[in-house]
C-alpha positions in Angstrom: 0.0 0.0 0.0 1.6 3.3 -1.1 1.0 6.4 0.9 1.4 9.9 -0.5 2.0 12.9 1.7 2.0 16.4 0.2 3.6 19.4 1.7 4.6 22.9 0.8 1.3 24.7 0.5 0.5 28.0 1.9 -0.5 31.6 1.3 1.4 33.5 -1.4 0.9 36.8 -3.2 0.0 37.0 -6.9 3.2 36.7 -8.9 4.9 34.7 -6.2 6.3 31.2 -6.2 5.8 28.0 -4.2 7.2 24.5 -4.4 5.0 21.5 -3.5 6.4 18.1 -2.5 4.8 14.7 -2.4 6.7 12.0 -0.5 5.8 8.4 -1.3 6.2 5.2 0.7 6.8 1.8 -0.8 9.4 0.4 -3.1 8.0 0.8 -6.6 7.9 4.6 -6.8 10.2 4.8 -9.7 7.9 2.7 -11.8 4.9 4.9 -11.3 3.7 7.7 -13.5 2.9 10.6 -11.1 0.6 13.6 -11.4 -0.6 16.7 -9.7 -4.3 17.7 -9.6 -6.0 20.8 -8.2 -9.4 21.3 -6.8 -10.7 24.9 -6.5 -13.6 25.7 -4.2 -16.8 24.5 -5.6 -15.1 23.0 -8.6 -14.1 19.5 -9.8 -10.6 18.2 -9.4 -8.6 19.0 -12.5 -5.4 17.7 -14.0 -2.4 20.0 -13.6 0.8 18.1 -14.6 2.2 14.6 -15.1 5.6 13.0 -15.1 5.9 9.5 -16.5 8.3 6.9 -15.1 10.4 7.6 -18.2 10.5 11.3 -17.4 8.0 12.4 -20.1 6.2 15.6 -19.0 2.7 17.0 -19.7 0.9 20.0 -18.4 -2.6 21.6 -18.4 -2.5 24.5 -20.8 -3.1 27.2 -18.2 0.0 26.3 -16.1 2.4 25.5 -19.0 5.4 27.8 -18.7 4.6 28.6 -15.1 4.6 25.2 -13.4 7.3 22.5 -13.5 6.8 19.0 -12.4 9.9 16.9 -11.4 10.8 13.8 -9.5 13.6 12.4 -7.4 13.3 8.6 -7.4 16.0 8.2 -4.8 13.9 10.3 -2.4 10.6 8.8 -3.7 9.4 12.4 -4.1 7.6 14.3 -6.8 7.7 18.1 -6.9 5.6 20.9 -8.4 7.4 24.2 -8.7 4.9 26.9 -9.2 5.8 30.4 -10.4 4.0 33.5 -11.5 1.1 32.4 -9.4 -2.4 33.8 -10.0 -5.5 34.0 -7.8 -7.1 31.4 -10.0 -4.4 28.9 -9.0 -5.9 28.8 -5.5 -7.1 25.4 -4.4 -6.2 22.1 -2.8 -3.3 20.4 -4.7 -3.3 16.6 -4.7 -0.6 14.2 -5.6 -1.7 11.1 -7.6 0.1 7.8 -8.4 -1.5 7.0 -11.7 -0.7 3.3 -12.0 -2.2 2.4 -8.7 -4.9 5.2 -8.5 -3.6 6.4 -5.1 -4.2 10.0 -3.9 -2.5 12.0 -1.2 -4.5 14.0 1.3 -3.9 17.4 -0.4 -2.2 20.6 0.5 -3.9 24.0 0.4 -2.5 26.8 -1.9 -4.0 30.2 -1.6 -2.9 33.0 -3.9 -4.1 36.4 -2.6 -3.0 39.8 -1.5 
């Protein structure tokens, strides 16, 4: 059973940056495709970014060029570097292990003055 624990959320001003981390337990992390999702208040959870086990990257169009997903297999951790943050980036950010459909508990990101 893989557990995913996100951290790094918080309050940031528009234009600021934040880096989220997702630490995984278990021994097969390097084999998993990993993704980040976001759920804004009153909205459905939406795809943000994905990194495959081979390192292939994909992004939702509104974050492309502002967000960067990466992974460190030795640390069993996936990251989401967020820059040029906008108020519409506010929401709970979830880590997702695609191959085993496992979710983390989420971390709140609030972009506001």
